[in-house]
MIKESE-536464 format. One record per residue (C-alpha): residue in one letter; z, y, x. Coordinates in steps of 0.001 Angstrom, whole numbers, plus 500000, padded with zeros to 6 digits. Example, Ala and Ser with C-alpha at 12.3 -4.5 7.8 and 13.67 -1.06 7.14 Angstrom:
2
A507800495500512300
S507140498940513670
***
This chain:
52
M492642492682509664
G495086493600506886
H496653491513504149
P495535490936500575
V497300492525497627
F496300491587494088
V496365494384491503
D495275493541487952
G493485490451489248
E491533492397491866
Q492061491738495570
L492659494811497721
V493272494737501475
V495984496949502958
H497258497334506509
L500420499431506314
L501817499084502810
A503726496013501727
S502645494161498605
G505943495090496958
V504727498640496375
C502554497279493564
G505644496495491485
K506134498611488373
N509687499677489274
C509223500061493023
T510112503184494961
P508529502836498412
V510427504417501300
I509172505090504822
G512073504663507213
A512953506699510257
D511223505909513564
L508267504233511836
V504978504880513608
I501983505062511264
D498462506379511169
P498668509052508431
E494974508773507572
V495253505024507003
L498437505488504961
L496809508078502690
R493714505881502208
E495893502960501166
V497955505094498780
E494747506401497199
L493311502869496962
L496375501539495165
S496796504663493017
A493268504216491689
H494337500854490229
K497360502029488222
***
């Protein structure tokens, strides 16, 4: 399903990352004991990085 994140007026859909990571002065942190799918995480990071 995912949730929408708007970057430069374009809607992107992410599943793991919070919309706050799109902020200019944000330092995202993955906390201890968090269970993630590393492939999905890397895809989302790449998706958002392409829109910097």
